[in-house]
N, C-alpha and C positions, 0 to 999 in steps of 0.2 A: 461721544465726546474724541474731541482731535488728537489730544494728547498734550494737545500746547497748552500750557502755563505761563501766565503771564509774572506769575511771581518769583517764577523758576530763577536764579542766581541774582537778583537783584537785591541782595540784603550782603552778597560778597564786595568787598574792597577792591577797588580800581588801582592799587599799589602792587608794585612788584614783590617779591622776598629778595632776602639781602643777599641769596646766591645771584639770583637772575639780575640785581644790580649790579651787585660784581664783576657777574662775566659782562655786563654792558660797559662798564667802567674799561676794562681790559680793552673792549676794543674800539672805544672810541678815538685815539690815535689813528689809527686805518679807517674808521670812518670819516674824519674830518680830510686825511689826504683823498679819498676817494673822491669823494664830493666836490673838492678843490679842483680835481683832475678834470671830472667831468666839465663844471662851470667853463675850464679855461677851454676845449675843447669846443663847448658850446659856443662861445664867443668867437668861434673863430670859422662858424656855420654863417652864410648871410640869412640874416632875419626874412621870414617869411612875409608877406604884408597881412596876407590871412591871417596868420597864427598872431601878428601884431595887435592886430585889429581885436582878433578874440579873447587876448588879452589883456586889452582894453576892458574891455565890457565886462569882463569877471574882477577887474580893480574897481570900478562904478560902482555905488553904492545899488543903484537904481538898474545898474545894467541887465541884471539877470530877470528881474523882474518886468522890466521891458521887453526882452526878448520873448520870456514866455507867453505873454499877452498879444506880443504880435503875431507869434504861433498859433494860440488856441483861437485869436479874433480876425484874422487876418488872412494866414495861411488855411487854416483848416477848415473856414466855411465855405461850402460850395457854390453858396449865391455870392455873386461879386458885387451885389447892391449892400447886401447884409457887411461883405470883408472891409468893402467902401467907406461902411457908415464909421466901424470900428477903426480903421485906417485913420480917419478925419478926427475922431476923438483923439488917440495917441499921438498925432503930431502937433497935437494942440502945445505938449510939454514935452520934447525930444531930450533925450539922456543926454549924460555930457561927455560920454564915451567914443560917441558920433562923430567923426571930423566934421569940421565948419560946412563943408562944400553940401556932406550928406544928410547934416540937421537941415539946412536950408532945403534941399531937394524931399526931406522926408516932410518941411512944412509948406511947401509948393503941392505937393501930390496930395496932402490933406486938405487942400482947398479944391485942389481938381477932381478927387476922387470921386465926391456925390455926381457931380456932374457929367463923368465917363469914365464910369468903375470897370468896364470890359477892358480899356486903354490902360490906366494905370494903376489896378491890382496887381493885375499881373508883372508889371515893371517891377515894384515894390517887392514882391513875392522873390523877384528872381534875385533883387538887393542883398536881401537879406540868407538868399541861399548861397551867393557868393562868399557871404561873410561866415559860414558853416561847410562851406562845401568840401574841404579838404577833410572833415572828421565825415560825410555821408556820401554815398553811393547810391545812383541810380538803379536799383534790384529788377527793371523791368527787361526782359528778355533780348530785347532789342538795344540795350545799352550797356547791362551788366557787364559782359564779358570780355569790351572796350575799356571799361573802367576798371577792372579786375586787374586785367595786363599792363594797365598806366601804372595802378599802385603799387606792384611786385616791380615794375621796373625802376620804379624812385625809390622805393625804401628794402627791396629783395625780405620782405617777409613776409611770413607764414599770416594767412586772414581769416580773423573769426568774423563768419559773418552771422549778423543779428537782426531780425525783420524788425523795423518800426512800425509802432501803430499803436490804435485805441485799445483802453481796457477791454476785452473780450465780456460781452454783457449778455451774448447767447451760444446756441449751438453753430448757426452758422457762421460765425464771427470766427470762432475755436475751428472750424474744419478750414474755412479761408487759410488762418495762419498756418497750420498744422500742413496744411496742402502748399502751400508758400515753400514750408519749409522743407520736406520731403522734394520737392520741386528742385529746390539748392542740392541738395546731397545726391542729386541724379548727377547735375551735371560734372566734366570732366576738369573744369576747372575752381572747382570748388571739393576742399578737402576738412572744413573744422566751419560746425553752425552752432550757435546757441540759443536755447528755449527755453521759456519758463512753465512751470506745471501750471501755471494760472491761463498761461496760454492757449494750453489745450482742451479746457473744458470751460463749460459756463458756470457762472458763479455758483460752487457749493456752500453745502450748508455744514456747521460743525457736526452736527450728531451724526451725518453720513457720512462719517471717518474713513471705516474700512470699506464700502461700497466704492467712494471716491479712489482711493488709492487704487481699487482693482481696473476701477474706469480709467483713470488717469496711465496706467499700465497697458491698459488695450490700447490707449490710443498712439502711447509713445513707440509701444512694441516695433512699427512697421521702422521707424526711422531709423530706430537700431538695426533692425534685419538688414535694412539697405546698407548702413553704414559698415556692419559687418561682414557682409556678404562682396565687397566690392575687391576687387584685385587686390587693391593698398585700400586697406581698412581707413574709414572717414571717423573723425572724431567729433564726437556731440560735445557740447558743453550743458549740463543742468541749469542752468539760471537761477538765481534765488532775487525775490523782491521781498514781500512781505513776510514778517516775523510768524503769523498764524500758517504760512504754509511750510515752516521749518520742518515740522517732524514728518510731512508728507513727501517733503521732497528727498529728506535723508530714506525713506523708507522706497519709495518708488524707484529709488537709486541703486539701493541694493538689492531689493528682490529683484529686477530688470537683470542687472548685471551676475546675478547668482542663476539665473537661466544657462541650461546647460549651452544654447548656442552663441550665447555673447561672452561665456566665463573667458574668450580671449579676448576680448574685446577692450581696449583702453580707452576708457571714456572719463569725462570731467565733471567736478558739480562745485560751485560757490557758496562761500561763508563766509559773512560779514561779521568784521571783528566786532562791529559796535554793539551787536546781543553779545550777553553777558553768558550764552548758551554755545558761542561758537568755538570754546576751547575742549569740552564737553562733546559737542559733533567733533570736532575731528578727533579725539581719541575713540568714540565709537567708528569712526570712519575708517582709524589706524587698524581697529583691533581686528577689524571686517576684512581690510583689503589683506592684512599680514595671513589672515587665514587663505583667503583668497591666493594668492601668491604661492603661498608654502604648497597649496594639493593643484598647482600647476597656471592656475590662471595666473588674468595679466595686472601690471599693478593699474591705480586712475591715479589723476590728477585733482588736487583740490585748488581753486584759484582763490585768494583768500585778499578780502577789500575790505576796506575801513567802512562802507555803507554807503547804501544809494538810495534808498527810502524813507527818510529822517522825516519829513515832513508828512507823509502818509501814517508812519507811525506814532506821531504827534497828532492829528486829527483823530485815528483808528481810539488812541487811547483817553481822548477827548470823549468822543461821541457815546463811548460804552460806561466810561466811567472806571477805568481798568487802568494797573501803574502803568508807565511808561513801560515798553520791554526793551528797550535799547538801556544803554549807557546812559547816565543824564548827563554829563562835562564828557565836551573833544578830549579831556586830558584823559580820562578812563578809557575812552574807547581806542586811542592810540596808543598808551601802556598795555589794554588788551589786546592789538593788533601785535604790538612785541611779544605778550608774552605766546603768544598761538605761534611767532616764527621762531622761539628760544625753545619750546616745546617742539614741534615738526620736523626743524631743520637738524635733525643725528643722521648719519651714515646708515643706521639700521633702519629710521623710519623711511627715508628717502627712497629704500629699495621697496616699499608697498604704494607709499601715496607721492609721486611729484609735486612740490608746492610752488604754483607760479602767484611771485608777488607782485601783484597791482597796487598802484599808489601815486601818486603825483608828488610826494615827499620824498626829495634825494636820500635825506637821511635814515630814511626807512629801506630806501632801495640798498643803501650801501651797507647797513646793517644785516640786511637780509647776506647779500653778497659774501662778507666778513665770517656771519655764521658758518655759512654753507663752506668755505674752505677753512 
């Protein structure tokens, strides 16, 4: 068995304790002041047209559904004729978030696509890439270097690269995904990558848990060795996707970094706060990391997110007749996120586990800042 228990933690209540609530109340004035200051600063920054379009997309109830369908049905198919037929269907009911001119162009393109698919489909694809182009970069050898340099000039930020792609359905795709990530790590202009356990192996069976852990470790070990052997060690972030991979991801991460040649390598892992298991996982990582640091090893990083795979968790639970693995409400997920922050951000704990606070809610970011200071 995998050790995954879909019942674990589901009877816990999502509310904060009286002590936790009091701690939060004391921080509210400072949190509000931080948010107001950030919003005032943001108002002084010229709006990015692509960002405004993306914001309009997310505000429109039909926006995300349209975009996902466009990616799945128009961008993804290799056959232009298939993509043109799907473009024609989508263009029949253009969403409101698109500007008037773009809606008109979409309707014209939808009518013309079946007649000239090789001309219309590439144009339609370029339009959508323009909408999300500030979020994605071309990872081909010919364009990646220039793209990374451009982003660094604009933001002066450290970049975490994560190869996008289809779900891994076989060994060949897993090999390609690993080879692509390894190629990134060997570049002088890349020092931080993310990869998921599910991207390293073909779909695995729950009754082969021990064997799969060993196999995933064998697959990931070359990446970690390259990161550790570089004159300036590089950073690998072990990402998290489906709940069923949580125990395996934790075990692979801990066992790999316990190997003698990797004990001095700082590395990271992701936890999803919409899982009731997240706090227990954080506590396990803290206990292990404390021993690692005490024995001369490097600290680790945990990137805390709200959760990124809720539709898949709903589908998985429905198909198998399992209780939902996540918290059942957004309020409970948000509360659990704050509980993990309150537990993890203490002076003695951040010496072993640095916390990456990931999220779109300014109040959560301000809360983390206030706890940390």
